[in-house]
C-alpha positions in Angstrom: -0.1 0.1 0.0 1.1 3.5 -0.6 1.5 6.0 2.1 -1.9 7.7 1.1 -3.5 5.4 -1.7 -5.4 7.2 -4.2 -4.6 10.7 -3.4 -5.4 13.5 -5.9 -3.6 16.8 -6.2 -6.8 18.2 -4.6 -6.6 15.9 -1.7 -2.9 16.6 -1.1 -3.6 20.5 -1.2 -6.4 20.0 1.4 -4.1 17.6 3.5 -1.5 20.4 3.4 -3.9 23.1 4.7 -5.2 20.8 7.5 -1.5 20.2 8.5 -0.8 23.9 8.4 2.5 23.1 6.4 4.7 26.0 6.1 7.5 24.3 3.8 7.6 21.2 1.5 10.8 19.0 1.0 10.5 18.1 -2.7 12.4 14.9 -3.0 13.9 12.6 -5.8 15.7 9.3 -4.9 18.8 9.1 -7.0 20.5 5.9 -8.2 22.4 5.5 -4.9 19.0 6.0 -2.7 19.9 9.4 -1.7 17.2 11.9 -1.5 17.9 14.8 -3.6 15.7 17.8 -4.4 14.6 21.1 -3.3 12.9 22.8 -0.3 10.4 25.5 -1.0 7.6 27.4 0.6 4.1 25.8 0.7 2.9 28.9 -1.5 5.4 28.2 -4.0 4.6 24.5 -4.1 0.9 25.2 -5.0 1.8 27.8 -7.5 4.5 25.6 -9.5 4.4 21.8 -9.3 6.2 21.5 -12.3 9.6 21.8 -10.6 12.8 21.4 -12.5 16.1 19.8 -11.7 19.3 19.0 -13.7 19.2 15.6 -15.5 22.8 14.9 -14.4 21.5 14.7 -10.6 20.6 11.1 -11.5 23.8 10.3 -12.9 26.2 10.9 -10.0 28.5 8.6 -7.9 27.9 8.4 -4.3 30.7 10.9 -4.0 29.3 13.4 -6.2 31.2 12.9 -9.4 30.4 12.4 -13.0 31.6 9.6 -15.5 33.8 11.3 -18.2 34.9 9.8 -21.3 32.2 7.1 -21.3 30.4 6.8 -24.6 27.4 4.9 -23.3 26.9 7.4 -20.3 27.1 10.4 -22.5 24.5 8.9 -25.0 22.2 8.4 -22.0 22.8 11.8 -20.4 22.7 15.0 -22.2 25.9 16.7 -22.5 23.8 20.2 -22.3 23.0 19.6 -18.6 19.2 19.8 -19.5 16.4 20.0 -16.9 14.2 17.4 -16.0 10.5 18.2 -14.9 9.5 17.0 -11.6 5.8 16.1 -10.6 4.9 15.2 -7.1 3.5 11.9 -6.5 0.3 12.8 -4.1 0.4 9.1 -2.7 3.7 9.9 -1.0 2.7 13.2 0.9 3.9 13.1 4.5 4.8 15.2 7.4 8.8 15.6 8.3 8.3 14.6 12.1 11.8 15.8 13.1 11.4 19.4 11.7 10.9 22.3 13.9 8.2 24.0 11.7 5.3 22.1 10.0 7.0 20.7 7.0 5.9 18.1 4.6 8.0 15.9 2.3 6.6 14.3 -1.0 8.5 12.1 -3.6 8.5 13.4 -7.2 8.7 11.4 -10.6 11.0 12.6 -13.2 9.8 13.4 -16.7 11.6 14.7 -19.9 10.2 17.8 -21.6 8.2 15.7 -24.2 6.3 14.2 -21.1 7.7 10.8 -21.0 9.3 9.3 -17.7 13.0 9.6 -17.3 13.6 6.1 -17.8 16.9 5.7 -15.8 15.3 7.2 -12.5 15.0 4.6 -10.0 11.0 4.8 -9.5 10.8 4.7 -13.6 12.9 1.5 -13.4 10.5 -0.3 -10.8 7.5 1.1 -12.6 8.8 -0.5 -15.8 9.1 -3.7 -14.4 5.6 -3.6 -12.6 4.0 -2.7 -15.9 5.1 -6.2 -17.3 3.7 -7.9 -14.5 0.3 -5.8 -15.2 0.6 -7.0 -18.7 0.3 -10.7 -17.7 -2.6 -9.8 -15.4 -0.2 -10.2 -12.4 0.3 -8.3 -9.3 3.5 -8.8 -7.1 3.4 -8.5 -3.4 6.6 -7.8 -1.4 7.9 -7.4 2.3 11.1 -6.1 2.9 13.0 -6.8 6.2 15.8 -4.2 6.7 18.9 -4.7 8.7 20.9 -1.8 10.1 23.6 -1.0 12.7 23.4 1.6 15.6 26.9 3.0 16.3 28.5 5.5 18.4 29.2 8.8 16.6 32.3 8.6 14.4 33.5 11.9 12.9 37.0 10.4 11.6 36.4 7.8 9.0 40.1 6.4 9.6 38.9 5.2 12.9 36.8 1.8 13.2 33.1 2.2 14.1 32.0 1.2 17.6 28.7 0.0 19.2 26.8 2.9 20.9 26.2 3.4 24.5 23.0 2.3 25.8 20.8 3.2 28.8 23.0 1.3 31.0 26.1 3.4 30.2 27.7 0.6 28.6 28.2 -0.6 24.8 27.4 -3.9 23.6 30.6 -6.3 23.7 28.9 -9.6 22.6 26.2 -10.8 20.2 22.7 -10.6 21.5 20.5 -11.8 18.9 16.6 -11.8 19.6 17.5 -10.2 23.2 14.6 -8.0 24.3 16.9 -6.5 27.0 19.4 -5.5 24.3 16.8 -3.5 22.4 15.4 -2.0 25.6 18.9 -0.5 25.9 17.8 2.1 23.1 14.1 2.5 24.1 14.2 6.3 23.9 15.5 6.0 20.4 13.1 3.4 19.2 10.1 5.2 20.8 10.8 8.1 18.6 11.3 5.9 15.5 8.0 4.3 16.3 6.1 7.6 16.8 7.7 9.0 13.7 6.7 6.0 11.5 3.3 6.3 12.6 3.0 9.9 11.9 4.4 9.1 8.4 2.1 5.9 7.8 5.2 3.8 7.3 3.5 0.5 8.4 6.4 -0.8 10.1 6.0 -4.3 11.8 8.2 -5.9 14.5 11.7 -4.6 15.5 14.3 -7.3 16.5 18.0 -7.3 17.7 20.1 -8.9 15.1 23.4 -10.9 15.3 25.9 -8.1 15.4 26.4 -5.9 18.2 24.4 -2.9 17.8 22.6 -4.7 14.7 18.8 -4.4 14.6 16.2 -5.3 12.1 12.9 -3.7 11.3 10.2 -5.4 9.2 7.5 -4.0 7.2 4.1 -5.3 6.5 3.5 -6.7 3.0 2.2 -4.7 0.2 2.6 -3.2 -3.5 6.2 -2.9 -4.6 6.3 0.8 -5.2 4.6 1.8 -1.9 7.0 -0.4 -0.1 9.9 1.2 -1.9 8.7 4.4 -1.0 8.6 3.2 2.7 11.8 2.0 2.8 13.3 5.2 1.2 11.6 7.3 3.9 12.4 5.0 6.8 16.1 5.3 5.9 16.0 9.0 6.2 13.9 8.7 9.4 16.0 6.4 11.2 19.3 8.4 10.6 17.5 11.6 11.9 16.3 9.8 14.9 19.7 8.2 15.8 21.3 11.8 15.6 18.7 13.2 18.0 20.0 10.4 20.3 23.7 11.2 19.7 24.4 8.1 17.6 24.6 7.0 14.1 22.4 4.8 12.1 24.2 3.0 9.2 22.9 0.8 6.3 26.4 0.1 5.1 26.5 -3.7 4.1 29.6 -4.6 6.3 30.3 -1.5 8.8 32.5 -3.3 11.3 35.1 -5.7 11.1 34.4 -9.0 12.8 30.4 -8.5 12.8 27.8 -9.8 10.4 26.6 -7.8 7.3 23.5 -6.1 7.0 20.6 -7.2 4.2 17.5 -6.3 2.9 15.6 -9.7 2.6 12.7 -9.4 0.3 9.8 -11.7 0.6 8.0 -12.0 -2.7 4.8 -13.6 -3.9 2.7 -12.9 -7.0 -1.4 -12.9 -7.1 -3.8 -13.1 -10.2 -5.0 -9.5 -10.4 -8.6 -10.5 -10.9 -9.0 -13.4 -8.4 -6.3 -12.2 -5.8 -5.3 -15.5 -5.6 -1.6 -16.5 -5.1 -0.3 -18.0 -8.4 2.5 -19.7 -6.7 0.0 -22.3 -5.3 -2.4 -24.5 -7.4 -5.8 -23.9 -6.6 -6.7 -27.6 -6.9 -4.8 -28.8 -3.9 -2.7 -25.8 -2.7 0.5 -27.3 -3.7 3.4 -25.5 -5.2 2.7 -24.6 -8.8 4.8 -24.5 -11.9 5.0 -20.6 -11.8 6.7 -21.0 -8.3 9.4 -23.3 -9.4 9.9 -21.1 -12.5 10.3 -17.8 -10.2 12.9 -19.5 -8.2 14.4 -20.6 -11.4 14.5 -17.2 -12.6 16.2 -15.9 -9.4 18.9 -18.6 -9.8 19.6 -17.8 -13.4 19.7 -13.9 -13.2 20.6 -12.8 -9.7 24.2 -13.4 -10.2 24.2 -11.0 -13.0 22.1 -8.7 -10.9 24.6 -8.5 -8.2 25.9 -5.2 -9.0 22.2 -3.5 -8.2 21.6 -5.1 -5.1 25.2 -5.1 -3.8 26.2 -1.7 -5.1 29.3 -0.7 -3.5 33.0 -2.4 -2.8 31.7 -2.6 0.8 29.1 -4.8 -0.3 31.2 -7.8 -1.0 32.6 -7.9 2.4 29.2 -9.0 3.4 29.3 -12.0 0.7 31.7 -14.1 2.8 31.3 -17.8 3.9 29.9 -18.3 7.6 28.9 -15.0 8.3 25.1 -15.1 8.1 25.0 -14.0 4.6 24.4 -16.6 1.2 27.3 -17.0 -1.0 25.5 -19.0 -3.7 22.0 -19.3 -5.5 20.7 -22.5 -3.6 17.1 -22.4 -2.5 15.7 -24.4 0.2 12.3 -24.6 2.8 13.1 -22.8 5.9 16.7 -22.7 5.2 18.4 -19.4 6.3 21.8 -20.4 4.8 20.4 -20.4 1.1 20.2 -17.4 -1.3 16.5 -18.1 -1.7 14.5 -19.3 1.2 11.2 -20.6 1.0 9.3 -20.0 4.5 6.8 -22.5 5.8 3.3 -21.0 4.9 -0.3 -21.9 3.6 -1.2 -21.8 0.1 -2.3 -18.2 -0.2 1.0 -17.1 1.6 3.3 -19.1 -0.4 6.4 -16.9 -1.3 10.3 -16.8 -1.6 12.6 -14.6 0.3 15.7 -13.2 -1.5 18.3 -13.3 1.0 21.0 -11.9 -1.3 20.0 -8.1 -1.4 22.2 -6.0 0.9 20.9 -3.2 3.2 22.7 -0.7 1.2 20.8 -1.2 -2.2 18.4 1.4 -3.4 15.0 -0.1 -2.6 13.6 0.9 -6.0 16.2 -1.0 -7.9 16.5 -3.8 -5.7 12.7 -4.5 -6.0 12.8 -3.9 -9.6 15.7 -6.3 -10.4 14.5 -9.3 -8.0 11.0 -9.0 -9.2 12.6 -8.9 -13.0 14.6 -12.2 -12.2 11.3 -13.8 -11.1 9.4 -12.6 -14.0 12.1 -13.9 -16.6 11.9 -17.3 -14.8 8.2 -17.4 -15.3 8.3 -16.2 -19.0 11.0 -18.5 -19.9 9.9 -21.3 -17.7 13.1 -21.9 -16.2 13.6 -24.9 -13.8 15.2 -24.6 -10.4 18.0 -26.5 -9.2 17.1 -29.5 -6.7 16.4 -28.0 -3.1 19.2 -27.7 -0.7 18.3 -29.4 2.6 21.7 -28.8 4.4 23.7 -25.8 5.1 24.6 -23.9 1.9 27.4 -22.1 3.4 29.7 -25.1 2.8 28.8 -25.1 -0.8 30.8 -23.4 -3.7 30.5 -19.6 -4.2 28.1 -18.9 -7.0 27.9 -15.1 -6.6 30.3 -12.4 -7.7 32.9 -11.7 -5.1 33.7 -8.0 -6.1 32.0 -5.1 -7.7 34.2 -5.3 -10.9 33.2 -9.0 -11.3 29.4 -8.2 -10.7 29.6 -5.3 -13.0 31.1 -7.3 -15.9 28.2 -9.9 -15.3 25.5 -7.0 -15.4 27.0 -5.6 -18.8 26.9 -9.1 -20.4 23.3 -10.0 -19.5 21.2 -9.0 -22.2 17.8 -10.2 -21.0 18.1 -8.0 -17.8 19.2 -5.1 -20.2 15.9 -5.6 -22.1 13.8 -5.8 -18.8 15.4 -2.9 -17.0 16.2 -0.7 -20.0 19.2 0.3 -22.0 19.8 3.9 -20.8 19.3 2.7 -17.1 22.1 -0.2 -17.5 24.4 2.3 -19.3 24.1 5.0 -17.0 24.3 2.9 -13.8 27.1 0.7 -15.1 29.2 4.1 -15.8 28.5 5.2 -12.3 29.6 2.2 -10.4 32.8 1.7 -12.7 33.6 5.2 -11.7 32.9 4.6 -7.9 35.3 1.4 -8.1 38.0 3.3 -9.7 37.8 6.2 -7.1 37.9 3.4 -4.2 41.1 1.7 -6.1 42.9 5.1 -5.4 42.4 4.8 -1.5 45.1 2.9 0.5 43.4 0.8 3.1 44.8 0.4 6.8 45.3 -3.4 5.9 47.7 -2.4 3.5 49.7 -0.2 5.5 49.3 -2.7 8.4 50.6 -5.8 6.6 52.6 -4.6 3.4 54.4 -1.3 4.6 57.2 -3.1 6.3 57.0 -6.7 4.9 57.2 -6.7 1.5 
């Protein structure tokens, strides 16, 4: 569900008046998942909803740089630095709970001057995949589970991160998975988070303590992919702001601390028949798993390795994909098996689903949902058969996923079927950005290199 389903512009104006909003944060999720945009007075927002922003805003690295001497990138993004036209999606209007004055935030879609969607914008990519499902009479349903770390403030990036100090005055030094008391250490923070989420209609479900010291997980109620992507996008902003209020950081880095597990965004996914509302992963005759379900898993297995650059988008992402660190290293699948890449939870016929455990918490939620749904879609269209189910630990099996960003990018560039589904220009722009980020990283000398190579080689 969207934050405010079926809201019109008139509904949005009335809502803004009722809330006595004085400022609007006009947001655009970029390819890294960062919120770009403008802040404008309420009166200006009413007069001019056709806000403009340079197209190149969607073509930046996480460091704010632009690819140069890349022919594919230059074909996709105009060299004249032309404007995009931004149009608010009224379904996403919500308050900014941490603002001092009554302030609203609303996500915008990006359009070219001819009225067509900017095809490499994250929401456009997800919308493109959803349209393919709609053409088949299918409606995908998703439920993200988002892991993150709370850390002590760290203003020096050369220093390792440390767990934050809780109400007891002590930081965690051991792993406290599912510990209620460990979560209660940060009660004031989580009370604010739940209050903020309620004000924003984010529909968060359960909160648990994960394996790592200071590592938590928040679960979202299931719903439509675009609405859930919006909620994850908003939640990341909300959590960071709430953590800062309590003098700590919140991070969605895939692997923020040495010796601790990484953070994932597990995505539960199923598909229902749009007309009947029945889960197509189950046979109507006896409730058993359908061919579509097998083919969906087959698609995840076939295409997810090539999609890794999207769901594991940074150099740091591959520090998580390591054997025996609570993260999958291959594309095996199994029932109620958390060691595989694709887990099938125990459930009834209408709730039959598959959980993609490969996706990192650092992934852009729009792109992560788009690409995992694209993989499943291709599996069903091409009738791909999965491998035999894994019944033992998959951690001891061979690696089947890329182990570096450069390897992942090579796989993404070669996979023509994903290019067709996600769009040529998106793949060209995204690949160019990630290649530049990798090149920038390779110019940095790490502490490991100074420690082990400086005097020994």
